[in-house]
N, C-alpha and C positions, 0 to 999 in steps of 0.2 A: 504494499500499499504506499501512497504518497502520504508524507506527514508535512505540513505547514503549520507553524505556530511560533510564538515566542515562549521560550523557555528560560529557565533561571538557574544559577549555580552559585552556592557560597563557597569562596575560596580561602584557603589558608593565606594570608597577606604575603608571605614568602614566595608563594608561587603566583602571584596576581599578574606578573609579567608574563605569563604563559598560559593565558585563559582559555586557548584551543588545544592545549597539550593534554594528553591521555597518559603521559608517561608515569605520573604517580601510581595510577591504578594498575600499570603494568608490572611494577616493581615486585609487588607482593600478590598481585591478583586480588580480586573482590568477589562479591556474589555473581556478577555477571561478566567477569572476564577472567581467564586463567592467567597465571604468572607469563609474562612476556608478551601479553596482548594489550596494547593501548586501549583504552575506554574513555569516553566522555560520558559522564553521569549527569544528566540534567532534570531538574524538577519541572513538571508542567505548570507550576504555579510557585509564587515566592515562598509561601510558607512550607510547601513540601521540600523546598531546597534548604530552608532553614532547618526544618527537622533532621534531613539527611545529614546536614552538617554537624548538627548538636548530637545526634544519635541517642537522645534521651537523658544526657548528663544533668541530673538535678537543678532544673530552672537556671543554669548558667550556660552561657554560649561564649567559646573564646572568641577573640576579634576576628573578622573574617571580612572579605570584599565581596559584596553581593553583584553579580553581573547579568545582564539580560543578553539573550542569543536569538537572533533571527534564525529559524531552521527552516529549510525547505529540502527535504530529504525523500529520496525515493528508496525503495527496497526495505521497507519497515514491517517486521513482523508484530502484529498487536497481540499481546498475551494477556489482556486485562478482562476478557470474559470467558466463561466456561466454553462457548462456541468458538472463540478465535484460538484458544488453546487447543481445543480438539483439532481444529484445522491444521495446526502445526505439531500434533502429537506431543503436546505437553502437559504434565500435571500440576496442579496447583501445589501439591505436597512437595514437588521437586523445587519449584520456584521459592517456595517458603521455607526450604532446608535450614538448618543451623549450618550455615556454611562455615563459619569461622571456627565453631567447634569441631566440625569435621576436619579442617585443616589442622588444628591444633592436635588431633588424634592420628595425623598422619594418613587421612583419607581425603580423597577428592570429592568436592561437592557435585551433586548430580547437575547443578546448574552449569557446570563447565562443559559436560558433554553436550546439553543443550545448545550452548553458545558455540562450541565448535561445529556442530551439525548445521545449525542455522547460517553460520558465517561461511561454511563451505557450500551451503545452497545459494550463495549470493547475496544474503540479507546483509544490510548496513547496520542494522541496530533492532531494539525491541522496544516496545511500549509495555510496561509492567507496572503492577501496584508497588507502592512503597511498603517496604517492610520495616521502616525506622519507627523506633519507639514513639508511640503516640500518633502514629499514621492512622488515618481514617480510610473508608472505602473510596473517598473522593481524591485521595493522594495517588498520584502516578508520576512515574519517571519514565524519560527516554534515555536508553542506554545506546550509545553509538560505537561501532568498532571500525567503521569507514565513514570519514569526513573529510571535508575540504572547504575552501573558501568559495569554490565553485560548484556548479550543478555537476551531477545529478545528487550529490550527497552534500549540499550547501550548508555551513554553519558559519555564521558571523556574529562576533561578539559586538554588542552595541557601545561604542566608545567615541561618540561624535566630538567630544571635547579633548581627547587624547589624554585622559586623566590617568589611564592605566600605565604602571611603569613599563619601561622598556627592558630592564633588566634589575638585577636585585640591588643595584646601586643607583638606580635612578628615580628613586622617590623624591618627590618634591618638598 
C-alpha cells in the first residue's frame, strides 16, 4: 500500500543532527529490525512518538528533540488489523512478543523473521500498533527499512528554518 502522512519522532539530542538515520536501531536491533538492519521508527502522532521515546519511565522524560516528517512511501505492509495481518501471514502474538526479554535469553524474537520475510518480499516498512507502555488502541507506528529523500520511499524531515544541528558540534 502507499502511505502518505506527517509522522513524528522524538530524538535523543545527541543524534538530532541525523534525523533520517536508522543507524541507532541497527546497532542492537529492536522490535521490528534485526541487528545490522537500519530502521526508522516514526509515530503516527506526536503523543505516540513521545510514548515510544519515554517507554513508560515514571512520569519523566529525558530531553529530546521532537521532529515531524513528511512521508510518501510505497510498499508498506499494514499490520494494524486482523484482516491486514492475515493478508501478510502475521499473528498479533508475534508482533506483541517480549522481544527484549527474548534477546536477553539468547533467543531471536519472532518479529525479526517477519521483518526479514516482508523485506525480502520488497516491503519498505510496516504500519503497526504501538507496544510502548501506556499506548492505546489508537497509537500506531510506521517502521521503515527502506527510505530516501526521493520517491518511491520518500521521507523528509520538516526543518524549514534549518534549526537542526549539522553535526554534534553545531548546536547554536
